C-alpha positions as CSV (number, residue, x, y, z in Angstrom):
1,M,-17.1,14.6,-30.6
2,N,-17.7,14.4,-26.8
3,V,-20.3,12.0,-25.8
4,P,-21.9,12.9,-22.4
5,G,-20.9,10.4,-19.6
6,T,-18.0,8.8,-21.5
7,R,-15.1,10.7,-20.1
8,R,-15.4,9.3,-16.6
9,W,-15.1,5.7,-18.0
10,I,-11.9,6.3,-20.0
11,P,-9.3,5.5,-17.2
12,V,-11.3,2.5,-16.1
13,V,-11.4,1.1,-19.6
14,V,-7.7,1.7,-20.0
15,V,-7.0,-0.2,-16.8
16,A,-9.4,-3.0,-17.7
17,V,-7.6,-3.5,-21.0
18,A,-4.3,-3.5,-19.2
19,L,-5.6,-6.3,-16.9
20,L,-5.7,-8.6,-19.9
21,A,-1.9,-8.5,-19.9
22,L,-1.5,-9.8,-16.4
23,P,0.7,-11.0,-14.9
24,Q,3.2,-9.1,-17.1
25,R,3.7,-5.6,-15.9
26,A,5.6,-2.6,-17.3
27,V,7.4,-2.1,-14.0
28,A,10.1,-4.2,-12.4
29,G,11.3,-4.8,-8.9
30,P,9.2,-5.4,-5.7
31,P,5.9,-3.6,-6.4
32,L,5.3,-2.4,-2.9
33,L,8.8,-0.9,-2.6
34,C,10.4,0.2,-5.9
35,H,7.6,2.1,-7.4
36,P,6.3,5.2,-5.5
37,F,2.6,5.7,-5.3
38,E,0.9,8.9,-6.2
39,T,-0.7,10.4,-3.1
40,G,-2.8,13.2,-4.6
41,G,-1.1,15.7,-2.3
42,A,-1.8,13.8,0.9
43,P,1.1,14.3,3.4
44,S,3.7,11.6,3.9
45,L,7.1,11.1,5.4
46,P,9.9,13.4,4.3
47,W,11.6,12.2,1.1
48,G,14.4,13.1,-1.3
49,T,14.3,13.5,-5.0
50,G,16.6,10.7,-6.2
51,G,14.0,7.9,-6.8
52,W,12.4,5.1,-4.9
53,N,15.2,4.7,-2.4
54,S,15.8,8.4,-1.5
55,P,15.1,9.0,2.2
56,A,15.8,12.4,3.5
57,P,19.3,12.3,4.9
58,D,18.5,14.5,7.9
59,Y,15.3,12.7,8.9
60,P,15.7,11.5,12.6
61,L,14.8,7.8,12.8
62,D,13.7,8.1,16.4
63,R,10.6,9.9,15.1
64,L,9.6,7.3,12.6
65,V,7.1,5.4,14.7
66,T,5.3,8.5,16.0
67,D,5.3,10.3,12.6
68,T,4.1,7.2,10.8
69,L,1.2,6.7,13.2
70,A,0.2,10.4,12.8
71,L,0.1,10.1,9.0
72,L,-2.0,6.9,9.1
73,S,-5.1,8.7,10.3
74,A,-8.7,7.6,9.5
75,E,-8.9,10.3,6.9
76,T,-5.8,9.2,4.9
77,P,-6.6,7.6,1.5
78,V,-5.6,4.0,1.3
79,V,-3.1,4.7,-1.6
80,A,-1.5,7.5,0.4
81,R,-1.2,5.0,3.3
82,M,0.6,2.6,1.0
83,E,3.2,5.3,0.1
84,T,3.8,6.3,3.7
85,I,4.3,2.6,4.6
86,R,6.7,2.2,1.6
87,R,8.8,5.1,2.9
88,A,8.6,4.0,6.5
89,T,9.9,0.6,5.5
90,I,12.9,2.0,3.8
91,Y,13.7,4.2,6.8
92,A,13.1,1.3,9.2
93,S,15.4,-1.1,7.2
94,R,18.3,1.0,8.5
95,D,17.7,0.1,12.1
96,V,16.2,-3.3,13.0
97,R,15.2,-2.1,16.5
98,I,13.1,0.7,15.1
99,A,11.7,-1.7,12.4
100,A,10.6,-4.1,15.1
101,D,9.1,-1.3,17.1
102,L,7.0,0.0,14.2
103,L,5.8,-3.5,13.4
104,R,4.8,-4.1,17.1
105,T,3.1,-0.8,17.3
106,L,0.9,-1.4,14.2
107,S,0.1,-4.9,15.4
108,R,-1.0,-3.6,18.9
109,R,-3.0,-0.9,17.2
110,A,-4.9,-3.4,15.1
111,L,-5.7,-5.7,18.0
112,E,-6.7,-2.9,20.4
113,R,-9.1,-1.5,17.9
114,N,-10.6,-4.9,17.0
115,S,-12.9,-4.8,20.0
116,P,-15.6,-3.8,20.2
117,R,-15.5,-2.1,16.8
118,P,-13.0,-3.4,14.3
119,D,-10.9,-0.9,12.5
120,R,-10.2,-2.0,8.9
121,H,-7.6,0.6,8.4
122,A,-5.5,-0.6,11.4
123,W,-5.7,-4.2,10.1
124,F,-4.8,-3.0,6.6
125,D,-1.8,-0.9,7.8
126,F,-0.3,-3.8,9.8
127,G,-0.8,-6.4,7.0
128,Y,0.6,-4.0,4.4
129,L,3.6,-3.1,6.5
130,V,4.4,-6.8,7.0
131,E,4.3,-7.5,3.2
132,T,6.3,-4.4,2.4
133,Y,9.0,-5.5,5.0
134,K,9.1,-8.9,3.3
135,Q,9.6,-7.3,-0.2
136,A,12.3,-5.2,1.3
137,D,14.2,-8.2,2.8
138,F,17.3,-7.3,0.8
139,L,17.5,-4.0,2.6
140,F,17.4,-5.4,6.1
141,K,20.9,-6.1,7.4
142,G,20.0,-7.2,11.0
143,G,17.2,-9.6,10.3
144,N,13.7,-9.0,9.1
145,P,11.1,-8.7,11.9
146,A,8.2,-9.6,9.6
147,A,9.6,-13.0,8.5
148,G,7.0,-15.7,8.9
149,V,4.1,-13.3,9.3
150,D,1.2,-13.4,6.9
151,G,0.3,-9.8,6.0
152,Y,-1.9,-10.8,3.1
153,R,-4.4,-12.4,5.5
154,H,-4.7,-9.2,7.4
155,I,-5.3,-7.2,4.3
156,T,-8.0,-9.5,3.1
157,K,-9.6,-9.4,6.6
158,A,-9.6,-5.6,6.4
159,I,-11.4,-5.8,3.0
160,T,-14.2,-7.9,4.6
161,M,-14.5,-5.4,7.5
162,G,-15.8,-2.7,5.2
163,S,-19.5,-2.2,4.6
164,G,-19.1,-2.3,0.8
165,V,-16.5,-2.5,-2.0
166,E,-12.9,-1.6,-1.0
167,P,-11.2,-1.0,-4.4
168,E,-8.1,0.6,-3.0
169,M,-7.5,-2.3,-0.6
170,E,-8.2,-4.7,-3.5
171,F,-5.4,-2.9,-5.4
172,A,-3.0,-3.4,-2.5
173,A,-4.0,-7.1,-2.2
174,A,-3.3,-7.6,-5.9
175,L,0.2,-6.2,-5.5
176,V,0.9,-8.4,-2.5
177,C,-0.7,-11.7,-3.7
178,Q,1.7,-14.1,-5.5
179,Q,-1.1,-16.4,-6.9
180,R,-1.8,-15.4,-10.5
181,G,-5.5,-16.1,-10.6
182,V,-6.2,-14.5,-7.2
183,A,-4.1,-11.4,-8.0
184,E,-6.1,-10.9,-11.2
185,A,-9.3,-11.1,-9.3
186,H,-8.1,-8.4,-6.9
187,Y,-7.0,-6.2,-9.8
188,R,-10.4,-6.6,-11.5
189,K,-12.3,-5.6,-8.4
190,A,-10.0,-2.6,-8.0
191,A,-10.5,-1.5,-11.6
192,A,-14.3,-1.9,-11.3
193,G,-14.3,0.5,-8.4
194,A,-11.9,3.1,-9.9
195,T,-13.8,6.2,-11.0
196,A,-12.4,8.5,-13.6
197,D,-9.5,10.7,-12.6
198,S,-9.5,9.2,-9.1
199,L,-6.3,8.6,-7.2
200,L,-6.8,4.8,-7.5
201,A,-7.3,5.1,-11.3
202,R,-4.1,7.1,-11.7
203,N,-2.1,4.6,-9.6
204,L,-3.6,1.6,-11.4
205,S,-2.8,2.9,-14.9
206,G,0.7,3.8,-13.7
207,R,1.4,0.2,-13.0
208,F,1.2,-0.9,-16.6
């Protein structure tokens, strides 16, 4: 029997139950890097078909900064931003000069847009790139330009810049945070804001 209004809560309930099992997860490896995010059809950087570390072999690295910035537009969903940054990190790890250029560019973008009107997406993108670089440290051969930078602080600042609940950013903060209790709090806020069949709900349930 179908009860009106119940279907939209099913994914949220599934996620909420899964939260009880934290911090154990069904996935292994750095969560920002080794597990692609579903983008709901939103465009991202070119990619191969061989798994998490399958950049397109013919993609020109000298286009990475320009292409990444274009994809991180104001209209891009947060989870799609996370996938673009994941791919950009893997590409950037091949050339430390380009990696540093991308990091500087997103840092300047956040600071320039901080006055007079803060841009939470710019702050989020920089913080999330920092933390993805750090989780990809084993891929960087010429030094990691994000070493010593606190990306989590920038992500939580981006959350506070919003006018209401930011469940997608809470999801990102949960994946970044290493403190068990704090990570669980971020996950619960993300789950509470995940509507049925939403991109966030699909990505949350896919993590358990």
